N, C-alpha and C positions, 0 to 999 in steps of 0.2 A: 463739474457742472458748468454749463454755458452761462455766461453773464449777459445782462441786457446790452452792455457796450459791445460785446462780441456779436450779438445778433444784429445790432444796427450797423456795425462795421461791415458785416457780410453783405449788407444791402448797398453800401457805397463802394465796396471793393469787389473784385473778382479774382480768385486765386491769390488773394493778398495784394493785388496790384490795383492801381487807380488810373482811369482815363476820364478826366473830369473837365467840364467846361465851366469856369467861373463866369457868371453873368450878373454880377452885382454892380456893374458900372453905371446903372441908371441913376443912382443918387449922386454919385461923384461927377459924372460927365453928361448925364441926360441920355436920350435915345440915340446913341451913336450907331454907326453903320453895322448892320447885322443884329442889332438889339431893338429894332423898332417894334418887333413882336416876339419877345423871348419864348413864349409858349410854342410857337410854330417851329422855332429852331430846336427846341427840346424834342418835340415829337418827330421832327425830321431826322434827328440823329439817333434816337433810341432804336435799338435793334441792329445797330451797325458797329457795336463794340463799346459804346459809351457806358461807363459804370455809374457816373453821378454828375450832378450839376450843383453849383453854388448860386443861390438866388436870394434876394431880399424877401422879407416876409410878405410884402404887399403883392409881389409876383406869385408867391406860393399860394396866397389866399385867392387869387383870381385865375389860377389855372382852370381851364374849362373841363378838364378830366384828369384822373390820375395818370402818372407816368410810370413806366417800368424801371426807370433808373432811380438810384438813390438821390435823396435831396438833402443838401446841407444848407441851413438857413444862415445867412450872413448877418451878424449883429454888431458890426462896428463900421462907422462910415464918416466921411467928411465930403465937402464939395469943392470943385475946382473954382468956385466963386468966392470961397472963403479967404480971409486974410491968413489963415493957418491951415492950409490943405493937408498937411502931414499929421494934424491932430485928429485922430480917430476917436469918436465917441460912441458909447454903447447905444443900441437902438432896440434892445430886447433882452429877455431873460430866458434861461434854459427851460423853465416851467412853460413859458409861452411856446418854445420850440416843440415841446412834447404835445401841447394842445393843438398845434398846427399840423402834427403828424410828420415832422421832420425826422430824418435819420441821423442827423449830425448838426453840429454848430460850427460856424467859421468866424474867426476873428482876424483882423488885420492889425499887426503891431509894427510900428516903425521904430528902429533902434538907431541912436546916434544924434538925435535932436533934442531940443529942450522939452518936447512933449513926451519923451520916453518914459519918465517915471509914472505918469498918469496911465499910460497904456499898459505898462507892466502890471500895475495894480488891477486894471481891468482883466488882464489875462489870468491873474491869480484868482480873482473873484469868480470868473466864469468857469475856470477849470474846476473849482470846488463844487459849483452847481452841477457841472457835467458829471462829475464822479458820483454825486448824490443821486442823480436821476438816470445813471447808466447811459449817458449820451456821449458819443464820440466828439472830440474837439479837434478841429483842424486849425492850427495857428499859422497865419501867413507872416513869417518873420523876415522883414526886409531891412537891410542896412540903408537907412535913408534919413538924412538930416545934416545939420551944419557941421558935424564932426566926422562925416564920412567922405573921404577923398575918392576912394575907389570901391564902389559897392560890390564888385566882383572879386575883391581881394580874398584869397582863400582863408587867411587867418580871421578876417572879419566875418565872412560867411559861416565859417565853422563855429565861431563864438555865438553868432546870432541863432544858428540852428540849435545849438546846445541849450541856449537859454529857453527856447520854446519847449524842448523836451523836459528840462528841469522845472519849468513852471507848470507842467502837467498836461501838455498837449499830447494827444494820441497819434497825430500825424503833423509833421512840420512841412510847410511849403516855403521854399526859399529860392534864391537865385542860383543859377549854375555858374560855376567859376570860369568855365571856358575850356577846361581840360580834364580828362578822365582821371588822371592820377591824383590831382589835388582834391577833386570831388569825392573820390573813393575814400580818402582819409577822413573827410567830413562825415560821410555816411557811416563809416566804422566807428566814429567817436560820438555819434548821436544815437541814443538808445531807443528811438522810435522811428518808424518809417519816414523817409524823406521823399517828397515829390517836388518838382520844380515848376516855377512860373515860366510863362512863355515870353513875357515882356512885350515890346513893340512888335507890330506885324513884320514877319520876316520878309526879306527881299524875294526869296524863292521858296517853293514848297520843299525842295530838297534840303534847304538850310534847316528848316524846322524839323524835318524827319531825321536828318543827321544828328542834330542836337539830342533828339530823343534816343536814338541808338546809342549815343555816347553816354548819356546819363544812366541808361539802363545797364550798360556795361560797367559803370562805376558802382552799381548796387542800389540805385534809386528804385523806389517802388512804383513810380509812375509819373504822370504829368498833369498839370492843370493849365491848359492853354485857353485864353480868351479870344482875343482878336484873330489869332492864327487859326481858329476854327470858325467862330461865329461870323467873322467878316470875310471868310473864304467864299468863293463863288459857288462851290459845292461842299458845304460843311460836312455832309454825311460821308462824302468820299474821303475827305481829310481824316475823319474819325476812323474810317475803315483802314486807312493806311497806317495811322498811329497804332491801332489795335494789332495790326500784323507785327509791328516791331515789339510792342509791349508784351503781348501774350503768345506770339508764335516765334519770336526772336529772329525774324527775317531782317535783312539789311535795309538801310534807308533807300538804296537804289532799287531794291526789289519792291519795297512798299510803294514807291513812287508810281508804279504801274497801276495801282488801285485808283489813282487820281486821273490818270490818262493825259 
């Protein structure tokens, strides 16, 4: 018998894979380039291979019309103006996500700093609520804090990803280690699907496409790219190119033709 979580996962994934644009930056950084009008970016990219978006509840409430892509509502945040920008605080409940019509919940957890214990407690609390309501949980598990010397260290990334799964996340978002072999081991040792973060805007389109090809080869289930999509001059074409790699297994160089 199908579960509520499976039904909602089917709305944010396609063929078990994810092509997602996180657009939760408005609280942390304000209306940055490409997110002056999040709704228009969503509508521009739907129908081009996008499976889902991550947005804050205020943006979800003010969408002028429904979208055909899955929606994960983001419920943890901080601001760049804060004295403790790595300390993410809860901004909602799973019951609220259900009332808003969301298909999933997203949390941001930083590991390696003094704020880590509080955020792990939040992850456990929200995971329990998600299981109770049949709501998928995506955990952004980032090595970030005073105790992290290299956030791309495979041992650290593997530990952080495993923490997300063991705390109850249905999907773990984390950093790419930079090479296929080390990341493949992390995917194998994490019992839930892994998707990767895009990080800062890439220098070239081919760079971000090649990283996508590599992480899919390593066994990842998709990507969640923010600036590398919404700050692109033609975000819908970037989504099309990424979809070719993720769903049709074309090479990065072949997918680049979609952008022109």
